[in-house]
C-alpha positions in Angstrom: -28.3 30.6 165.3 -30.5 27.7 166.2 -31.5 28.0 169.9 -31.6 24.2 170.3 -27.8 24.2 170.4 -27.5 26.2 173.5 -27.5 23.0 175.6 -25.0 22.9 178.5 -23.7 19.4 177.5 -23.0 20.5 174.0 -21.4 23.7 175.2 -19.1 21.7 177.5 -18.2 19.4 174.6 -17.2 22.3 172.4 -15.1 23.8 175.2 -13.3 20.5 175.7 -12.6 20.3 171.9 -11.4 23.8 171.8 -9.1 23.3 174.8 -7.6 20.2 173.2 -7.2 21.7 169.8 -5.7 25.0 171.2 -3.2 22.8 173.0 -2.2 21.4 169.7 -4.1 18.1 170.1 -3.2 15.1 172.1 -0.5 14.0 169.6 0.5 17.4 168.3 4.1 16.7 168.7 3.8 13.8 166.3 1.6 15.6 163.7 2.9 15.0 160.2 1.2 16.5 157.2 2.7 13.7 155.1 1.2 10.9 157.2 -1.2 9.9 154.4 1.1 10.5 151.5 0.0 8.6 148.4 -3.7 8.5 149.2 -6.4 9.9 147.0 -9.3 11.8 148.4 -12.5 12.6 146.6 -14.1 16.0 147.4 -17.7 16.6 146.4 -17.9 20.4 145.9 -20.6 22.9 145.3 -19.7 25.2 142.4 -20.0 28.3 144.4 -17.7 31.2 145.4 -16.5 29.4 148.6 -15.3 26.2 146.8 -14.0 28.1 143.8 -11.8 30.3 146.0 -10.6 27.3 148.0 -9.7 25.2 144.9 -7.4 27.8 143.5 -5.0 26.4 146.2 -5.6 22.7 145.5 -2.0 22.1 144.3 -0.7 23.5 147.5 -2.7 21.0 149.6 -1.4 18.2 147.4 2.2 19.3 147.7 1.9 19.8 151.5 0.4 16.4 152.2 1.5 14.2 149.3 -2.1 13.3 148.7 -4.1 13.6 145.5 -7.4 15.5 145.7 -10.0 14.4 143.2 -12.7 17.1 142.8 -16.2 16.4 141.7 -17.8 19.8 141.3 -21.5 20.4 140.5 -24.1 23.2 140.7 -25.8 23.1 144.0 -28.9 21.1 143.2 -26.9 18.5 141.2 -24.3 18.2 144.0 -27.0 17.3 146.5 -28.6 14.8 144.1 -25.2 13.2 143.6 -24.5 13.1 147.4 -27.9 11.5 148.2 -27.2 8.8 145.6 -23.8 8.1 147.0 -24.9 8.1 150.6 -28.0 6.0 150.1 -25.9 3.3 148.5 -23.4 3.6 151.5 -20.6 4.0 148.9 -17.1 5.1 149.9 -16.5 7.0 146.7 -16.9 10.4 148.4 -14.6 11.3 151.3 -15.3 15.0 151.9 -18.4 17.1 151.0 -19.8 20.5 151.5 -22.9 20.8 153.6 -25.4 23.4 154.8 -26.4 22.6 158.4 -29.3 25.0 158.3 -30.8 23.0 155.4 -29.9 19.4 155.6 -28.0 19.1 158.9 -30.6 17.3 161.0 -31.7 15.1 158.0 -28.1 14.0 157.2 -27.3 13.5 160.9 -30.4 11.3 161.4 -29.4 9.3 158.3 -25.9 8.7 159.7 -24.2 10.3 156.8 -21.7 12.5 158.7 -18.5 11.2 160.3 -18.1 12.6 163.8 -15.1 14.9 163.8 -14.9 15.4 167.6 -12.2 12.9 168.2 -10.2 13.9 165.2 -10.2 17.5 166.3 -8.7 16.4 169.6 -6.2 13.8 168.4 -5.2 14.7 164.8 -5.0 18.5 164.7 -1.9 20.5 163.7 -0.5 22.7 166.5 -1.5 25.9 164.7 -5.0 24.8 163.7 -6.6 26.8 166.6 -10.0 25.2 166.7 -11.0 27.6 169.5 -10.9 30.6 167.1 -13.7 29.2 165.0 -17.2 30.7 165.4 -18.8 29.0 168.4 -22.3 29.7 167.0 -21.5 28.0 163.7 -20.0 25.0 165.4 -23.2 24.7 167.4 -25.2 24.7 164.1 -23.0 21.8 162.9 -23.4 19.8 166.1 -26.1 17.2 166.8 -26.0 15.6 170.3 -22.3 15.1 170.9 -21.5 14.7 167.2 -19.5 17.4 165.4 -20.6 17.0 161.7 -18.5 19.7 160.0 -16.2 22.7 160.3 -17.4 26.1 159.2 -15.9 27.5 156.0 -17.6 30.9 155.8 -20.3 33.2 157.1 -23.0 34.3 154.7 -26.5 35.6 154.3 -28.6 37.6 151.9 -27.7 41.3 151.5 -29.0 44.1 149.4 -26.6 45.2 146.6 -27.8 48.5 145.2 -26.7 51.0 142.5 -25.9 54.2 144.3 -25.7 56.1 141.0 -29.1 54.9 139.8 -30.8 55.7 143.1 -29.3 59.2 143.0 -30.2 59.7 139.3 -33.8 58.7 140.0 -34.1 60.6 143.3 -34.7 57.5 145.3 -33.5 57.1 148.9 -32.3 53.8 150.2 -35.4 52.2 151.7 -35.4 52.5 155.5 -38.1 49.8 156.0 -39.8 47.1 154.1 -42.7 49.4 153.4 -40.5 51.7 151.4 -39.0 48.9 149.3 -41.9 48.6 146.9 -42.2 52.4 146.5 -38.5 52.6 145.7 -38.8 49.9 143.1 -41.8 51.7 141.5 -39.8 55.0 141.2 -36.8 53.2 139.7 -39.1 51.5 137.1 -40.7 54.8 136.1 -37.3 56.5 136.0 -35.3 54.0 133.8 -37.4 51.3 132.1 -34.2 49.7 130.8 -33.1 48.5 134.2 -34.7 45.9 136.4 -35.7 47.7 139.7 -35.4 44.7 142.0 -34.3 41.1 141.7 -34.0 38.2 144.1 -34.4 34.4 144.0 -37.5 33.1 142.2 -36.3 29.5 141.7 -38.5 27.3 143.9 -35.9 25.4 145.9 -33.6 28.4 146.2 -36.2 31.0 147.1 -36.6 30.3 150.8 -33.0 31.6 151.5 -34.0 35.1 150.5 -37.7 35.0 151.3 -37.0 34.0 155.0 -35.7 37.5 155.8 -39.0 39.0 154.6 -41.0 36.6 156.8 -38.9 37.2 159.9 -38.8 41.0 159.3 -42.6 41.0 159.1 -42.6 39.4 162.5 -43.4 35.9 161.3 -42.1 32.4 161.9 -42.5 29.2 160.0 -43.9 27.0 162.7 -45.7 27.3 166.0 -47.0 24.5 168.3 -46.3 22.0 165.5 -48.3 23.8 162.9 -47.2 25.7 159.8 -47.6 29.5 159.9 -47.5 30.6 156.3 -51.2 31.7 156.6 -50.5 33.9 159.6 -50.8 37.6 158.9 -46.9 38.1 158.8 -46.7 35.0 156.6 -49.3 36.3 154.1 -47.9 39.8 154.1 -44.4 38.6 153.5 -45.4 36.3 150.7 -47.5 39.0 149.1 -44.7 41.6 149.2 -41.9 39.2 148.0 -44.0 37.9 145.1 -45.2 41.4 144.1 -41.6 42.7 144.0 -40.5 39.9 141.7 -43.7 39.9 139.6 -44.0 43.7 139.1 -40.4 44.8 139.3 -38.3 41.7 138.6 -36.8 40.5 135.3 -38.7 38.2 132.8 -38.4 34.5 133.8 -37.6 35.4 137.4 -39.1 32.1 138.6 -35.9 30.5 137.2 -33.5 32.9 138.9 -31.0 31.8 141.6 -27.6 33.3 142.5 -26.0 32.6 139.1 -28.6 34.7 137.1 -28.9 37.4 139.8 -25.2 38.1 140.0 -24.9 38.2 136.2 -27.8 40.6 135.8 -26.5 43.0 138.5 -22.9 42.8 137.3 -23.9 43.7 133.8 -25.7 46.8 135.0 -29.2 45.6 134.3 -30.5 45.6 137.9 -30.8 48.5 140.4 -31.3 46.4 143.5 -30.3 42.8 144.0 -31.1 40.9 147.2 -28.7 38.0 147.1 -26.0 36.1 149.1 -23.1 38.0 150.6 -21.1 35.2 149.0 -21.6 36.7 145.6 -19.5 39.8 146.2 -16.7 38.6 144.1 -19.0 37.5 141.2 -20.9 40.8 141.4 -17.7 42.8 141.3 -16.0 40.7 138.6 -14.7 42.9 135.8 -14.8 46.0 138.0 -17.8 47.7 136.4 -19.7 47.7 139.7 -16.8 48.6 142.0 -17.5 52.3 142.2 -21.3 52.5 142.0 -22.4 49.7 144.4 -23.6 49.9 148.0 -24.3 47.0 150.3 -26.8 46.8 153.2 -29.0 44.4 155.1 -32.6 44.2 154.1 -34.6 47.1 155.7 -36.4 46.2 158.9 -40.1 45.4 158.9 -42.9 45.5 161.5 -41.1 42.7 163.3 -37.7 44.4 163.3 -34.6 43.3 161.5 -33.8 39.6 161.5 -31.4 38.8 158.7 -30.5 35.2 157.7 -27.0 34.0 158.6 -25.7 30.6 157.6 -22.5 29.0 156.5 -21.2 26.1 154.6 -19.3 23.4 156.4 -16.6 20.9 155.3 -17.8 17.5 156.3 -16.4 13.9 156.1 -18.6 11.0 154.9 -19.4 8.4 157.4 -18.8 5.8 154.7 -15.3 7.1 153.8 -12.4 4.6 154.3 -10.0 7.5 154.7 -11.6 9.5 157.5 -8.4 10.7 159.1 -6.8 11.6 155.7 -10.1 13.4 154.9 -9.8 15.3 158.2 -6.4 16.5 157.1 -8.0 18.1 154.1 -10.8 19.6 156.2 -8.4 21.2 158.7 -6.2 22.5 155.9 -9.2 24.1 154.2 -10.4 25.6 157.4 -7.0 26.6 158.8 -6.2 30.2 159.8 -3.7 30.5 156.9 -6.1 29.3 154.2 -9.1 31.2 155.5 -7.1 34.4 155.6 -6.5 33.9 151.8 -10.1 33.1 151.1 -11.2 36.2 153.0 -9.3 38.3 150.4 -11.5 36.6 147.8 -14.7 37.8 149.4 -15.3 34.7 151.6 -16.4 36.1 155.0 -14.3 34.2 157.6 -15.8 32.3 160.5 -12.5 33.0 162.4 -12.2 36.1 164.5 -8.5 36.2 164.1 -8.8 36.4 160.3 -11.6 39.0 160.4 -9.4 41.2 162.7 -6.2 40.7 160.8 -4.4 43.7 159.3 -4.3 42.1 155.8 -8.1 41.7 155.8 -8.6 45.3 157.0 -6.3 46.6 154.3 -8.3 44.7 151.7 -11.6 46.1 152.9 -10.2 49.6 153.0 -9.2 49.4 149.3 -12.8 49.8 148.1 -15.8 51.4 149.9 -18.0 48.6 148.7 -15.9 46.1 150.5 -16.1 48.0 153.8 -19.9 48.2 153.4 -20.0 44.5 152.6 -18.0 43.7 155.8 -20.3 45.9 157.9 -23.4 44.1 156.5 -21.9 40.6 157.1 -21.0 41.7 160.6 -24.6 42.7 161.2 -25.8 39.3 159.9 -23.5 37.6 162.4 -24.6 39.7 165.3 -28.4 39.7 164.7 -29.1 36.9 162.3 -31.1 33.7 162.5 -30.3 30.4 160.7 -34.0 29.5 160.3 -34.5 29.0 156.6 -37.5 26.7 156.0 -39.0 24.5 158.7 -36.9 23.4 161.8 -37.5 19.7 161.1 -35.5 16.9 159.6 -37.5 17.2 156.4 -36.3 20.8 156.0 -35.3 20.4 152.3 -38.8 19.2 151.5 -40.4 22.0 153.4 -38.5 24.5 151.2 -40.2 23.2 148.1 -43.6 24.0 149.5 -42.6 27.5 150.5 -41.1 28.0 147.0 -44.3 26.6 145.4 -46.5 29.1 147.2 -44.3 32.0 146.2 -44.1 30.8 142.6 -47.9 30.5 142.3 -48.2 34.2 143.4 -45.4 35.4 141.1 -47.2 33.7 138.1 -50.6 35.0 139.2 -52.0 31.4 139.6 -53.5 31.8 143.1 -54.4 34.5 145.6 -52.2 34.8 148.7 -54.9 33.1 150.9 -55.2 30.2 148.4 -51.4 29.7 148.0 -50.6 29.8 151.8 -53.6 27.6 152.7 -52.6 24.9 150.2 -49.0 25.1 151.4 -49.9 25.0 155.1 -52.0 21.8 154.5 -49.0 20.1 152.8 -46.6 21.4 155.4 -48.7 20.3 158.4 -48.7 16.8 156.9 -44.9 17.0 156.5 -44.4 18.2 160.0 -46.6 15.4 161.4 -44.8 12.8 159.4 -41.4 14.1 160.5 -42.5 14.0 164.1 -43.7 10.5 163.7 -40.5 9.4 162.0 -38.5 10.9 164.8 -40.3 8.7 167.4 -39.9 5.5 165.4 
């Protein structure tokens, strides 16, 4: 998690919120789920496994509260484009939206797009909400100064889905380190030309999510002393390896691949190893064809050790909403122990310790070996992971495009590693400097 959030003042704020919420809130005895009956809320959702699992219970929320939930669901890039349009116009047409603090958190906070949930947690929480059970690390990631910008919905990060049967057939051991990953892909390609040996994200804006693990495991970091580090030795080595794996062992058109295409390719039995979000377990296992032959692990360690990426989506309320308290009712329903326990059985890793330790969740994981391996991998992400995906600046989303561009140029054979990283570093240094200047204005 971001080290910047280990500040004592913020820690005290979260403790105060937790104490208030665990006590049921200031007005817990007056809490009424029907308080905003008759209102309509608009939820801007990302069409991903988290939202899809949640929205199966939409009718239950409406019955419990008497409110109507209007859902605008888009693929991830389109959702963000829609959100930026709405927020820049200061429109009140969106009440609740999904957000990734690791990506846009600082940018959105600086823009004033998040409503502060701190007071609502204290004064408008149901007695059984149990704010104190939510992941403290993920709450820190969603906090800027004293502002709480969202409530965590899940825990996720890239994991390696791999075909145990194909590795056994081809005499390939699960790679123990990054150095063995390329060799394993080569053996799989020689053994079965009809199966893609390795696939991960090649789509420019999506690629940094998976590439970042390669960078950190190589011992690299994105930025040091205000300068981009893609041309450091770990930066070049990680770019070279990631691009080579996709260029030589990935599917045709991999520069257009994000989680939709990757999950489909693996589910259909056309990939031996897929490095993709832990969120995709349900999609990968849909239909049952991969239930018995799949293993799940974190990416092998590199010269810099093992530093998996761990992030999570939050449920946030728009600063421009005219129904902030009503919107908070939806947020607390969606992130409540009861709802998150149900989402966990759909492969949404819970940010609540009580849910992750519940008997029902354990029974679900014990039903299939792949689920138990998935839980072990997610737990490792949570223990050892970093949320640094892209540059730790307000212009993080823009920084990701430059990372993706460098990798794309390598995958397509358009530049050497030295050329690609040098061009990216030049653009990134300018972006970092501009971001620092904007922060002082």
